[in-house]
C-alpha positions as CSV (number, residue, x, y, z in Angstrom):
1,M,73.9,124.7,46.9
2,R,72.9,122.5,50.0
3,Q,73.0,118.6,50.4
4,L,70.4,116.9,51.8
5,P,71.7,114.7,54.6
6,L,71.1,110.9,54.7
7,A,67.8,109.7,56.2
8,M,69.7,106.8,57.3
9,R,72.2,107.7,59.6
10,L,74.6,105.2,62.0
11,E,73.8,105.8,65.2
12,A,75.4,104.6,68.6
13,A,72.8,103.0,70.5
14,P,73.0,103.4,74.4
15,G,75.2,100.5,75.5
16,F,77.7,99.5,78.2
17,S,80.9,99.8,75.8
18,N,80.3,103.5,75.4
19,F,79.0,104.6,78.7
20,T,82.1,106.7,80.4
21,I,82.2,105.3,83.3
22,G,84.3,107.7,85.3
23,A,83.5,107.8,89.2
24,N,80.7,105.4,88.5
25,A,82.4,102.0,88.3
26,A,80.0,100.6,91.4
27,A,77.0,101.5,89.4
28,V,77.7,99.8,86.4
29,A,79.4,97.0,87.7
30,S,76.0,96.4,89.6
31,L,73.7,96.7,86.3
32,R,76.0,94.7,84.5
33,A,76.7,91.7,87.3
34,R,74.3,88.5,86.6
35,P,71.7,88.0,87.7
36,L,70.8,91.3,88.7
37,A,70.5,91.9,92.3
38,P,67.3,91.3,93.9
39,T,67.2,94.4,95.8
40,P,66.0,97.6,93.9
41,I,68.8,99.8,91.9
42,Y,68.1,103.3,91.9
43,L,70.2,105.7,90.3
44,W,70.4,109.5,90.6
45,S,71.8,112.8,88.9
46,A,71.2,115.9,87.1
47,T,70.1,115.9,83.8
48,G,72.9,114.6,81.5
49,A,75.2,112.7,83.4
50,G,74.0,109.2,81.9
51,K,71.3,107.8,84.1
52,S,68.9,107.2,81.3
53,H,71.6,106.2,79.1
54,L,72.6,103.2,81.9
55,L,69.1,101.9,81.9
56,Q,69.0,101.7,77.9
57,A,72.2,100.1,78.2
58,L,71.2,97.1,80.7
59,A,67.8,96.3,78.5
60,R,69.7,96.2,75.4
61,D,72.3,93.9,77.0
62,L,69.5,91.7,78.7
63,A,67.5,91.8,75.1
64,E,70.7,90.5,73.5
65,N,70.8,87.4,76.0
66,G,67.0,86.5,75.3
67,E,65.4,88.3,78.2
68,R,62.6,90.4,78.0
69,V,62.3,93.6,79.8
70,G,59.8,95.5,80.7
71,A,60.4,99.3,80.4
72,V,58.3,102.4,81.7
73,S,58.3,105.6,82.3
74,P,55.6,109.2,82.7
75,A,55.5,109.0,79.0
76,S,54.2,105.7,79.2
77,A,50.4,105.7,78.5
78,L,48.4,104.1,81.0
79,P,47.0,101.4,81.8
80,W,50.0,99.8,81.8
81,E,49.9,95.9,82.0
82,W,52.2,93.6,83.3
83,D,54.1,90.5,81.7
84,E,55.0,87.7,83.1
85,G,57.5,87.5,80.8
86,W,59.5,90.1,81.8
87,S,63.6,89.4,83.8
88,A,64.0,93.1,84.8
89,L,61.5,96.2,84.8
90,L,63.2,99.4,84.1
91,I,61.5,103.2,85.8
92,D,62.5,106.5,84.2
93,D,62.1,109.9,85.4
94,C,60.5,108.7,88.8
95,H,60.9,112.5,89.5
96,A,58.3,113.2,87.0
97,L,55.4,110.6,87.9
98,D,52.1,112.2,88.3
99,A,49.5,110.8,90.4
100,D,47.7,108.1,88.3
101,H,51.4,107.1,87.1
102,Q,52.9,106.8,90.7
103,H,49.8,104.4,91.5
104,A,50.6,102.1,88.3
105,A,54.3,102.6,89.4
106,F,53.4,101.8,92.7
107,A,51.5,98.2,91.5
108,F,54.3,97.3,88.8
109,F,56.6,97.6,92.1
110,V,54.3,95.1,94.1
111,E,53.9,92.9,91.0
112,A,57.9,92.6,90.4
113,Q,58.5,91.7,94.0
114,T,55.9,89.2,93.9
115,H,57.9,87.5,91.2
116,G,61.3,88.2,92.4
117,V,61.7,90.2,89.1
118,P,64.7,92.7,89.9
119,V,63.4,96.9,89.8
120,I,65.5,99.1,88.1
121,A,64.5,103.1,88.3
122,A,66.6,106.5,87.4
123,G,65.2,110.1,88.2
124,R,66.9,113.6,89.1
125,L,66.3,113.5,92.4
126,P,67.8,111.1,95.4
127,P,65.1,109.1,96.6
128,V,64.4,111.0,99.9
129,D,63.6,114.0,97.7
130,L,61.0,112.4,95.3
131,P,58.0,113.5,95.1
132,L,56.2,111.1,95.4
133,R,53.9,109.0,97.5
134,D,55.5,107.7,100.8
135,D,55.1,103.8,100.1
136,L,56.9,103.9,96.5
137,R,59.3,106.6,97.5
138,T,60.2,104.4,100.0
139,R,60.7,101.4,98.1
140,L,62.6,103.0,95.4
141,G,65.1,103.8,98.1
142,W,65.4,100.8,100.1
143,G,68.0,99.2,98.1
144,L,71.1,99.9,96.4
145,V,70.9,103.8,95.7
146,F,73.9,105.5,93.4
147,Q,74.3,108.9,92.5
148,I,75.8,109.0,88.6
149,E,78.5,111.4,88.4
150,P,79.2,113.2,85.3
151,P,82.3,112.8,83.6
152,V,84.9,115.1,84.6
153,E,86.4,117.1,81.2
154,E,89.1,115.3,80.0
155,D,86.5,112.1,80.1
156,V,84.3,114.1,78.0
157,R,86.7,115.3,75.0
158,A,87.8,111.8,74.6
159,T,84.0,110.5,74.5
160,L,83.3,113.1,72.3
161,R,86.7,112.4,70.1
162,R,85.6,108.9,70.2
163,E,82.0,109.4,68.7
164,A,83.2,111.6,66.3
165,D,85.8,109.0,64.7
166,R,83.3,107.0,64.2
167,R,81.2,109.2,62.0
168,G,84.0,109.6,60.4
169,L,84.0,113.3,61.3
170,F,87.4,115.4,62.8
171,L,87.2,117.4,65.5
172,S,90.1,119.8,66.1
173,D,91.6,121.2,69.2
174,D,90.1,124.5,68.4
175,V,86.6,123.1,67.7
176,M,86.6,121.3,70.8
177,S,87.7,123.7,73.2
178,Y,84.9,125.8,71.8
179,L,82.4,123.5,72.4
180,M,83.8,122.5,76.1
181,T,84.3,126.5,77.3
182,R,80.7,128.2,75.7
183,L,78.2,125.6,75.6
184,A,76.9,122.7,78.1
185,R,78.8,120.6,78.7
186,D,77.1,117.1,79.9
187,L,76.9,114.4,77.6
188,G,73.3,114.3,76.7
189,S,73.7,117.8,75.5
190,L,76.7,117.9,73.7
191,M,76.2,114.6,71.7
192,G,73.1,116.4,70.6
193,L,75.0,119.1,69.3
194,L,77.4,116.8,67.6
195,D,74.1,115.2,65.9
196,R,73.3,118.5,64.4
197,L,76.6,119.6,63.8
198,D,77.2,116.5,61.9
199,E,74.3,117.3,59.4
200,F,75.0,121.1,59.3
201,A,78.3,120.1,57.9
202,L,77.0,117.4,55.6
203,E,74.6,119.9,54.0
204,R,77.0,122.4,53.4
205,Q,79.8,119.9,52.4
206,R,82.6,121.9,54.6
207,A,84.6,121.1,57.6
208,I,84.1,121.3,60.9
209,T,85.4,124.6,61.9
210,V,85.1,126.9,64.7
211,P,83.1,129.6,61.9
212,L,81.3,126.3,61.1
213,V,79.9,126.1,64.8
214,R,79.4,129.6,65.4
215,E,77.1,129.7,61.8
216,M,75.4,127.0,63.0
217,L,74.5,128.2,66.5
218,S,73.3,131.0,64.8
219,D,70.9,129.4,63.0
220,P,67.8,129.2,64.8
221,E,66.7,125.7,62.3
222,A,69.8,124.0,62.6
223,A,70.2,125.1,66.4
224,K,67.1,123.4,67.7
225,P,67.9,120.3,69.5
């Protein structure tokens, strides 16, 4: 008989403490500087390197210090309304802004500059390659620009091990090697897989082994992200 997983699970909210810094020390230092730089900060990378994690970590850090943050993305419903109480403006997934969201983002950028509010943005492409209107693309690129480098294999293994330990899971070397050699290595994908593996093992009341991982990946429902 399968055991249903608990509805409430302990999740590690994105923070600076659980971000694998690797080659991104300069970017992290800029985001942790207080006060934030008055010039814009733009983070870019392929999917899964951690740029959205860093934006969320910054928002969390500022909120924990009593500051209010504006955070928008292509998924944010229009119209956007500026809040004069914001101490920072975060714009995620800049590469996916459509024409209407670009208009809104540009207006917010102007408001932020007028009020001296730092702008921190992220996307999958460097500013020069963003498919955006010229005035917005130029503003995103005139400040500090950092390419977020994905962690090397050693760091990925260490991060997975740390997250598994936090959940009370044991990942053997065989399981770790299987995950690293046969599946996507970006941390976003691997953390999502660990979520599903945690639930799958709990449902079946079995230890996490290579056969269990294979079984989960062959189950069309369990394998869904």
